[in-house]
N, C-alpha and C positions, 0 to 999 in steps of 0.2 A: 059175482054184482055189487054183492059186501066191501071189495077192495077197492073195483073203484070206484062205490061212494065215498069213501073213506079217503082215497086219495084229491077226490075231487074237495073234500071239504077241509081235509089236511091245505090241501093251494089256496083255497079262497083264505083262511087264515094267516096265512104266511104274508097273502095281499095287500090283507088289511094291516098287518103287525110290519110290511113296509114302506105303507104310505105312510103309518104315524109318525115310524121314524125319519122319514127324510122328511114331513111336517116340521117334526119338533129342532131336527139340523140347521130349518130353512132360519126358521126363531128364532135360533142363539146364533147363527152365522155374525150377525149385527153384532152383536154382545161382543162375541167372544174376540170381532175385529179391533174393537175399541178395547176390551180389558188386553189387546197386543200392544197398545201405542199407550202403555202409563197413564188409565181415565181417570179426568180431577174431577170432582161436582164442584158446579159453578150455578149461579142463578142465574137463572131465563127468564126475561118478561114472556109471561101467559096471555097478558091482555092490557091494552094499551095506556098507557100512567101520562098524564096532562103533564106537566112543569108545572112549579110548586108543591105537587103530592108529597104530603111527610112521611118520610120513612115509616114510619106505623101505623101509615096505611097502606103499604103495599103487599102486606102480607099475602093475600086476597090472588096479587097480578101480577108473581113470581116464583116461578116453579124451581126447586132445583134438580139439576140435569147432569150426564153422568159426559164431560167429552173426551178426547183426547189431549194428549195435554197440548202438541203440537199446534192444538187448534185455541188455545184459551187463553187470552187477552195477561200479560203480564199482572194487573192492577185490576181482574175480576174480583169480585167479591162471590164467596162464599156462604155467608150470611149478614144477615138486616144486622143484626145486631153489636156490631162495633160501628155503626153509623146511625145514630139514637141522638133523635134533634136535626137531621139532615132532609132538605125536599127536592127533587129532580130539578136540575140546573134546565131541562127541557124536555119536552117531548119522549118518552120511552114507547118504544113500537112495538109490538109480539114478534117473537122469535129475536132479538137481541140480548147479548152475554154483557149482565149490568157489570159495568167496572164503575171500579171509583170516580172517579170523571166525572159520572154523570150524578153525584151525590154533591151538594153545596150549604154552606150551613146559607138559611133562610134570608140573613145579610145578604147574603152576596148575589143572590138573585133579581136583575135588574129583568123589572117588567116598561112597560112605554107609561107610565105612569114615575118613576122616579129620574125618567132624563127628561129636565126642563130647559125649557127652550130659548135659545140665547133671544136676545130683544134685537130686534127691526129683523127677522126673518120669518116663515113659511113653513109648514111639515107637507109631507106631498107622498104620496103615495106609488110604487110600481111592484108587479109581481114577474117575479124571477124565478127560475129548474135551479135546484141545488148547486151543479157545478157554477152558475153564473155565479153563486151569491158562497165563493171560499167554501166550496164545498158543504155547506149551511150552517157551518159558525157562527157564525151574527151572534151577535146580540145589542140589546139598547148598550148605548155609552159608547160602542165600539166606533172608529172613527173611517172611514172610505173613500176609493177614488171611483169613482164611475164613467166608462168606457164606452164610446159612442161609436160604433162601427155603419159606416154606408155605404150603402149597394151601389150607389152612382151621386154626382154629382158635393163632393165634399168638398173640392177643390176648386175654387171657380174654374182658375184655366186649363184643368182636367177633369168636366162634370161626370167623362163617364169614366174616372175609377173611384176602383172599389180603395176607404180607407179609415181606419181607428184611431184615435184618437184620447189620451186617458183628460179628457174634456171637464171632470173640476175633479180634485185636488179637498185632501184631506173634510171629507162631508159624511157632519153625528150624526148617527144611526139614533134615531127617538121609539123606534118600537118593531120585533118583526117576529110574524104572523105567519102560524102553519096550519093547515087545516087537517085536522082528525085523518089518523090513519086507518080505520079500519077495516083488520082481517090483515099487516100490512106489516112484510115479511123483512129479515135483516136479511146480507148476507146469506148466502147456502153456506152451512156446516160440509165441510173435505170428507165427500163416502172412506169410510175409514181402510175398508177394502182395499181402496186405487194407491193408500200411501199419499198420497199427498196431503200437502202440511200450512198450513193457514197464517199467514202471517199475523204474531202474538201482538203487535200493537196496532193491527187494523181495528177497524170499529165499522160499527154497522153504516152500511151506504144509506144518504137519506133520500126519500120518496114524495114528492109532491111536492108544490111548486111550495116557495114563502112569499110572504104581502111585505114587502121593507116600509117603511115611512122613516122620513128624512128630511132635519131640517136646514134652507137653503134660501137664496135669498130672492128674490123673484125672477131675476135673468134668470139663475140656474135651472130652476122651480119648470120654466119656458122649453131650457132643455131636455132637462127629463122627461118633460109628458111629450113634446114634440120625437122622442128618440123610440119610449113606448110607444104612439101609436104608427109609427113607421117606420122607426132602424130598428136594429140592435145594440143590448147594455150586457158592457157583464164589471165584473168589480172586484178590486181588489181588498185586503184590507191594510188599510194606509195610516199608520198612527203620524199624532201629531210629528213625530223625530224624523218622516218619513227624509229619505232625500227628493229633493225637486229640482229636474234635470232642465225645467221647463216646456215651452209647448213644444210638442211633437206630433205631430201627424203623422202616420206609421202609410205606405204603400206598399204592395210586393214586390218592388224592388230595394224597399228598402228592410225587407226583411231578411235577408241572407248578407 
C-alpha cells in the first residue's frame, strides 16, 4: 500500500514539474527566437503622440523594445537623447518604430496657419483614404495633382465609358488633418520564428482618412466638390517643376 502511495505521489510531482518546464520553455521561445536574429533595442511608440509634440515630452509615450535586426529600419532611434529640441513631424501611432525622419526642428513643422493662400484663390476641403493621398505623406505647402475618375459620362461622345483625367495641376495644399487613431497599430512585426524579414526601409502603414484643404480658383473648387460628391479623386505629389504633357483623358483602351 505504502509503495503504491509513494509511486502515485512521485508521479504527481513529476507531472507538476513537467508542466512547469513546458510553461517555462514556451515563455522563453519568442525570446530565444529573437536572440537568434541579432536583436536590437529600439524605441517604439506606446501611446499616440500628436504632431508637434516636443521630444522632451515623449518620454512616457515611447518604450524601448527588442526587435530582430532584420525588422528594424536603418534610421530607427535607440534613444531620445540624440534628438534634443525636435518635435514630431506627424502624428505617431502606437506600435510604430520611432525613426529619425519622424522628428524635425520646430521651424520645419508646417501647420495650416503657415501657408498663405494666394490672392484670388479660395480654400476647399475634401476627405480621402491614405492610399489616395500619396500614402498619407503630404504636408501643408506641397503641391498636388488632382485626378478625377468618372464611372460614366466623362466624355460627351461616349457617355457610357469610364474615364480618368489629371484634371487640376499643381494645387497648393494649405492643411492636412488626420483624426486621432486611438489604439491604432502599425505594420505587424514579423514572427521571429518564421524567418520572415521586414523591409528595413519600410515605415508603418498609415491608418484612417485624411482631410485635405487646398487653395484653388472658383472653377476648380467646383470640380473638387462635384468629384467628392459623385465621383472619385486620387492625388499625386506634383512639384511646380513637374512635367505637364497637357490634357489626357484615360480610358480602358489607353491603359495598355
